[in-house]
Structures are given as structure tokens and as C-alpha cells.
C-alpha positions as CSV (number, residue, x, y, z in Angstrom):
1,X,-105.4,115.6,-89.9
2,X,-104.8,117.1,-93.3
3,X,-102.4,119.8,-91.2
4,X,-100.9,117.2,-89.8
5,X,-100.2,115.2,-92.6
6,X,-98.9,118.5,-94.5
7,X,-96.1,118.8,-91.3
8,X,-95.4,115.1,-91.7
9,X,-94.8,115.2,-95.1
10,X,-92.6,118.4,-95.0
11,X,-90.5,116.7,-92.2
12,X,-89.7,113.4,-94.5
13,X,-88.9,116.0,-97.6
14,X,-86.4,117.9,-95.3
15,X,-85.1,114.7,-93.8
16,X,-84.5,113.1,-97.5
17,X,-82.5,116.3,-98.4
18,X,-80.3,116.5,-95.6
19,X,-79.2,112.5,-96.3
20,X,-78.7,113.3,-100.1
21,X,-76.5,116.4,-98.8
22,X,-75.5,114.8,-96.3
23,X,-73.8,111.6,-98.6
24,X,-72.6,114.4,-101.3
25,X,-70.4,115.9,-98.7
26,X,-69.0,112.4,-97.2
27,X,-68.4,111.5,-100.7
28,X,-66.6,115.1,-101.7
29,X,-64.7,115.5,-98.8
30,X,-63.3,111.9,-99.1
31,X,-62.0,112.9,-102.5
32,X,-60.9,116.5,-101.8
33,X,-57.2,115.8,-101.7
34,X,-57.2,114.5,-105.0
35,X,-59.3,116.7,-106.9
36,X,-59.0,119.9,-105.4
37,X,-56.7,122.4,-107.8
38,X,-54.4,123.5,-104.9
39,X,-54.2,120.2,-103.7
40,X,-50.1,118.7,-103.4
41,X,-49.1,122.0,-104.4
42,X,-45.5,120.4,-104.5
43,X,-46.5,117.2,-106.4
44,X,-45.5,117.9,-110.1
45,X,-46.9,115.0,-111.7
46,X,-50.4,116.4,-112.0
47,X,-52.8,115.9,-115.0
48,X,-56.0,118.5,-114.9
49,X,-59.2,116.9,-116.5
50,X,-61.5,119.4,-117.8
51,X,-65.2,118.0,-119.1
52,X,-67.2,119.4,-122.1
53,X,-70.2,117.8,-122.1
54,X,-73.7,118.9,-123.5
55,X,-74.1,121.9,-125.6
56,X,-71.3,124.8,-125.6
57,X,-73.1,128.1,-124.2
58,X,-73.0,130.6,-121.6
59,X,-76.4,129.5,-120.3
60,X,-77.1,126.6,-117.8
61,X,-78.0,124.0,-119.8
62,X,-80.7,120.8,-118.7
63,X,-77.5,118.7,-119.2
64,X,-76.0,119.9,-116.2
65,X,-79.1,120.1,-114.1
66,X,-79.7,116.7,-114.7
67,X,-76.4,115.2,-115.4
68,X,-74.4,117.0,-112.9
69,X,-71.5,117.2,-115.4
70,X,-72.2,120.0,-118.1
71,X,-70.8,123.2,-117.6
72,X,-71.1,126.8,-119.0
73,X,-68.5,128.3,-121.0
74,X,-67.8,130.9,-118.0
75,X,-67.1,128.3,-115.6
76,X,-65.3,126.1,-118.3
77,X,-63.1,129.0,-119.2
78,X,-62.4,129.7,-115.3
79,X,-61.4,126.3,-114.6
80,X,-59.1,126.8,-117.8
81,X,-57.5,129.9,-116.3
82,X,-57.1,128.7,-113.0
83,X,-54.9,125.5,-114.6
84,X,-52.9,127.6,-116.5
85,X,-51.2,129.5,-113.4
86,X,-50.8,126.1,-111.6
87,X,-46.9,125.3,-112.3
88,X,-47.2,121.8,-110.7
89,X,-49.9,120.5,-113.4
90,X,-48.2,119.6,-116.3
91,X,-51.0,118.2,-118.7
92,X,-54.3,118.8,-119.2
93,X,-57.1,116.3,-120.6
94,X,-60.4,118.0,-122.4
95,X,-62.8,115.1,-122.1
96,X,-65.0,115.8,-124.9
97,X,-68.7,114.6,-125.3
98,X,-70.6,117.6,-127.3
99,X,-72.3,118.2,-130.4
100,X,-71.0,121.7,-130.3
101,X,-73.1,124.9,-129.5
102,X,-73.0,128.7,-129.7
103,X,-70.0,130.3,-131.5
104,X,-69.0,132.8,-129.2
105,X,-69.1,130.8,-126.0
106,X,-66.8,127.7,-128.1
107,X,-64.1,130.9,-128.9
108,X,-63.9,131.6,-125.4
109,X,-63.2,128.6,-124.2
110,X,-61.1,128.0,-127.4
111,X,-58.7,131.2,-126.8
112,X,-58.3,129.7,-123.0
113,X,-57.0,126.8,-124.7
114,X,-54.3,128.3,-126.6
115,X,-53.4,129.7,-123.7
116,X,-52.7,126.7,-121.7
117,X,-50.0,126.0,-124.5
118,X,-48.4,129.0,-124.2
119,X,-47.6,128.4,-120.4
120,X,-46.3,124.9,-121.7
121,X,-49.4,122.8,-120.6
122,X,-49.5,119.4,-122.8
123,X,-53.3,119.5,-124.4
124,X,-54.7,116.1,-125.1
125,X,-58.3,115.7,-126.1
126,X,-60.3,112.5,-125.4
127,X,-63.5,112.2,-127.4
128,X,-66.3,110.0,-125.9
129,X,-69.6,109.5,-127.4
130,X,-69.2,112.9,-129.7
131,X,-66.8,115.9,-130.6
132,X,-68.8,117.5,-133.6
133,X,-68.8,121.1,-134.6
134,X,-67.6,123.4,-131.9
135,X,-66.5,120.6,-129.6
136,X,-64.5,119.8,-132.5
137,X,-63.1,123.5,-133.2
138,X,-62.3,123.3,-129.5
139,X,-60.1,120.0,-129.8
140,X,-57.9,121.4,-132.7
141,X,-55.4,123.4,-130.7
142,X,-54.7,120.1,-129.0
143,X,-51.1,118.1,-129.2
144,X,-53.2,115.6,-129.5
145,X,-56.6,113.9,-130.2
146,X,-57.6,110.9,-129.2
147,X,-61.4,108.8,-129.9
148,X,-63.1,105.7,-129.9
149,X,-63.5,103.8,-133.2
150,X,-67.5,104.8,-132.6
151,X,-67.2,108.3,-131.5
152,X,-68.6,110.9,-133.8
153,X,-66.1,113.6,-135.1
154,X,-66.2,116.5,-137.4
155,X,-69.4,118.5,-138.6
156,X,-67.3,121.0,-139.3
157,X,-69.6,124.4,-140.3
158,X,-71.7,126.9,-139.1
159,X,-75.8,126.6,-138.5
160,X,-78.7,129.2,-137.8
161,X,-82.3,128.4,-136.9
162,X,-85.0,130.9,-137.8
163,X,-88.5,129.4,-137.6
164,X,-91.1,131.1,-139.4
165,X,-95.0,131.1,-138.6
166,X,-96.5,133.6,-140.5
167,X,-99.0,131.2,-141.9
168,X,-99.7,129.7,-138.5
169,X,-100.2,133.4,-137.2
170,X,-102.5,134.1,-140.3
171,X,-104.9,131.2,-139.6
172,X,-105.2,131.9,-136.1
173,X,-105.9,135.9,-136.7
174,X,-102.8,137.2,-134.8
175,X,-101.2,140.3,-136.7
176,X,-98.1,141.3,-135.5
177,X,-97.0,145.4,-135.6
178,X,-93.5,146.1,-135.7
179,X,-92.0,149.8,-135.8
180,X,-88.2,149.9,-136.5
181,X,-85.6,152.3,-136.9
182,X,-84.1,150.3,-140.2
183,X,-85.1,148.3,-143.3
184,X,-83.4,145.1,-141.6
185,X,-84.0,145.6,-137.9
186,X,-86.2,142.7,-137.7
187,X,-84.3,140.4,-139.9
188,X,-85.3,136.6,-139.2
189,X,-88.4,137.7,-137.6
190,X,-90.6,134.4,-137.7
191,X,-94.0,136.2,-138.1
192,X,-93.0,136.5,-141.9
193,X,-91.5,135.3,-144.6
194,X,-87.5,136.2,-145.4
195,X,-86.9,138.3,-148.1
196,X,-84.0,137.6,-150.2
197,X,-82.1,140.5,-149.3
198,X,-82.3,139.2,-145.7
199,X,-81.0,135.9,-146.9
200,X,-78.1,137.1,-148.3
201,X,-76.7,139.2,-145.2
202,X,-77.4,136.2,-143.2
203,X,-75.6,133.9,-145.4
204,X,-72.9,136.5,-145.3
205,X,-72.8,136.0,-140.8
206,X,-72.5,132.4,-141.8
207,X,-69.8,132.3,-144.3
208,X,-67.6,134.9,-142.0
209,X,-68.1,132.5,-138.9
210,X,-67.4,129.5,-141.0
211,X,-63.9,130.7,-142.5
212,X,-63.3,131.4,-138.6
213,X,-64.0,127.6,-137.9
214,X,-62.0,126.7,-141.2
215,X,-59.4,128.7,-140.1
216,X,-59.0,127.1,-136.5
217,X,-58.8,123.6,-138.1
218,X,-56.5,124.8,-140.7
219,X,-53.9,126.4,-137.8
220,X,-54.4,123.1,-135.6
221,X,-54.6,120.1,-138.0
222,X,-51.5,121.2,-140.1
223,X,-51.0,117.2,-141.1
224,X,-54.4,117.7,-143.4
225,X,-53.3,119.2,-147.2
226,X,-55.6,122.4,-147.4
227,X,-57.4,120.8,-150.7
228,X,-58.4,118.1,-148.9
229,X,-59.2,119.9,-146.0
230,X,-61.8,121.6,-147.8
231,X,-63.4,118.7,-148.8
232,X,-63.7,117.7,-145.1
233,X,-65.4,121.0,-144.0
234,X,-68.5,120.8,-145.8
235,X,-70.5,120.0,-142.6
236,X,-70.0,116.1,-142.7
237,X,-69.9,113.6,-139.5
238,X,-67.0,110.8,-139.4
239,X,-66.7,107.9,-137.2
240,X,-63.8,107.8,-135.3
241,X,-62.3,105.2,-137.5
242,X,-62.8,107.4,-140.6
243,X,-61.6,110.8,-138.9
244,X,-58.4,108.9,-137.8
245,X,-58.3,107.8,-141.7
246,X,-58.8,111.7,-142.8
247,X,-56.3,113.3,-140.4
248,X,-58.9,114.5,-138.3
249,X,-57.7,113.1,-134.9
250,X,-54.3,111.2,-133.9
251,X,-55.0,108.1,-132.5
252,X,-57.9,106.0,-131.4
253,X,-58.1,105.1,-127.8
254,X,-60.2,105.6,-124.9
255,X,-60.2,107.5,-121.8
256,X,-57.4,105.6,-119.8
257,X,-55.3,105.0,-122.5
258,X,-55.2,109.0,-123.1
259,X,-54.5,109.1,-119.3
260,X,-50.9,106.9,-120.1
261,X,-50.7,109.3,-123.2
262,X,-51.0,112.8,-121.3
263,X,-48.3,111.5,-118.8
264,X,-45.8,110.3,-121.8
265,X,-46.2,113.5,-123.3
266,X,-46.0,115.7,-120.0
267,X,-42.7,113.5,-119.1
268,X,-44.4,112.1,-116.3
269,X,-43.0,109.2,-115.0
270,X,-45.2,106.8,-112.6
271,X,-48.6,106.8,-111.8
272,X,-49.4,111.1,-112.3
273,X,-52.3,112.5,-109.9
274,X,-55.6,113.2,-111.9
275,X,-57.0,116.7,-111.2
276,X,-60.8,117.0,-111.7
277,X,-63.0,119.9,-110.4
278,X,-64.3,120.4,-107.1
279,X,-67.4,121.3,-106.6
280,X,-69.6,119.1,-104.7
281,X,-72.9,121.4,-104.8
282,X,-72.7,122.6,-108.4
283,X,-75.4,120.1,-109.2
284,X,-78.0,121.8,-106.4
285,X,-76.8,125.3,-108.1
286,X,-77.1,124.6,-111.3
287,X,-80.5,122.9,-110.5
288,X,-82.0,126.5,-109.5
289,X,-80.3,128.6,-111.6
290,X,-82.2,126.3,-114.4
291,X,-85.5,126.8,-112.9
292,X,-84.6,130.9,-112.4
293,X,-83.5,131.4,-116.1
294,X,-86.4,129.1,-117.7
295,X,-83.7,127.0,-119.6
296,X,-84.8,123.6,-118.4
297,X,-88.0,124.4,-120.1
298,X,-86.8,126.4,-123.5
299,X,-83.5,125.2,-124.0
300,X,-84.8,122.4,-126.2
301,X,-87.3,124.5,-128.2
302,X,-86.1,126.0,-131.3
303,X,-89.2,128.5,-131.5
304,X,-88.4,129.2,-127.8
305,X,-84.7,130.3,-128.1
306,X,-83.1,133.1,-129.2
307,X,-81.8,133.4,-132.9
308,X,-78.0,132.7,-132.6
309,X,-74.9,131.0,-134.4
310,X,-74.2,127.7,-133.9
311,X,-71.1,125.8,-134.4
312,X,-73.4,122.4,-133.9
313,X,-74.5,119.4,-135.3
314,X,-78.4,119.4,-135.4
315,X,-79.4,116.3,-137.6
């Protein structure tokens, strides 16, 4: 009986998976012509939408697996590069809902956004719940930044988390032996207190990355006087209303209003064709990769993450 029950259970699971995949196939096939990058090549009324959700990183994230929307920086860069070469796309909406992320991942996406401008694409940012830190960094080159009244904006700055558990290790009787090639090879070790020399070195790294961020904001938001910008760029967060008053965004509006503004800036008359990313089974790929890389279990643990520079709001 047990063997029969196992076989029966397996058949039910396989049937359920087949049904889910079938439903996904039907829905995605029904919208492929509207969403595919290469669809309707002759049409010159296209606006591409690139969604930047969750933490910005080269890693697959739990948001990607469970939410189905977040994408690694490599995938976003690849999509932006494809859009750049599509002459039928006149404008790009960056739909942002992100607290930021790692420095290098943010900068790779940022560079591709600037490339869009070289190809005469209008770039418009629409911020949902949050467009903070690295996510705001990405918004800076845009022709217009639009957010809701209650969106969270700003957090211009850099952070690095370095847990220190030497007291805990001592209590449980664990001694960590380190053999290193130079004095600072194990800088940031969790197994011992940080020295003053190390703190100075790491602060220098943070300050340098901050200047890169500050320069991106300065270049993109030239409407803000520099003496005022210095006061805004201390890591603080703003609501959409406050950000509009400070000059960090251009308009208060929702996603649908952003589409209308993008069409106007691009000179599109009539109803534009909205080009979404067409990856019907990406959620399944993300699920498999997330489990294989261990990021589903480790992403939200500061103790399991490797130390890294982050343009990220972490209250």
C-alpha cells in the first residue's frame, strides 16, 4: 500500500506541475506579440519597460524566486543592451521598486542606462514604493524621475556591514588561526575586533565609493545647487513629496501617468505599444538557481553574506 501511495502522490505532483506550466504557456503565448522585443518591428510607437525590483545584485535573489519580478544585474544589463539597438523603441521606462544594492552591480546597470541616451532613447523613471540608494543612483541619468507622493526616495550614501563575533567565539571555545601574507589580508574578519588602522582603511574605501555616487547625482540632477546637494546627500530618506520639493525628482505621478509622459517626450502620438520582457519560465529558472546557489537560505543573513560595498538603504 505504501508503494502505491507514493506512486499515486508522485503522479498527482507531476500532473499539478504540468497544469501550472500549461497555464503559464497559454498566458505567455497570448501576450508574446505585445511583449517581445522583436515584435512589430515596423512599428515606431514603442515604449520598453524595464523593471528593477528588489535588491540590485549579480546574485539571484529570493525576490526573484518568490516574487517572479526581481532580476540579476546581468539580466538587466542584457535587456538594456537589446533595447539600445532596437530602433523602433523610442522611450524606456525604468519601473523601480528597490532599496538599492551592491555598488558594482548598480554601476553596471547605470552605465547601460547612460548608453540608452546615446542612442536617442528617452529614459523615464517611475518609482513605486521605494527608489533608494543604488536605485536612486540608477534614476539619476533619466530625462524625468516620477514618483508617488508616499514613495521613499534618496538614501544617498554607502554602507558596509562587518559583523564581529569574537566574544561569542571565545564563549564557545572556538579559536580561529589565520596565516596571512600581509598585515591587512584579513581586514574585516568577524573573529576579532577591528583595529583603528583597519577602520581608517575601510572608511577610505567607503568615502571613495560615496564620491562616485555623489558625482552621479550631481551630473544627473543639475537643477540642485551643489551647496544644497551636499545637505541632501547624507544618507537621509525622503517621501515623494519631500523629494519633489528638494529637486531629487521631477514630478509626482503613478505608473500610468509615466507612460503618458514617456509617450509625450518621445513624440509618440496615439496609444503607444508597451514592450515588456518576455521570459515566461524565468521564475522556474530562478527557483532552481536560487536553491543551487544557496541564496534562498543565505541572502538575508548578514553573517552568511560576503562583505561588500553597498548603495543600499538598510535601516
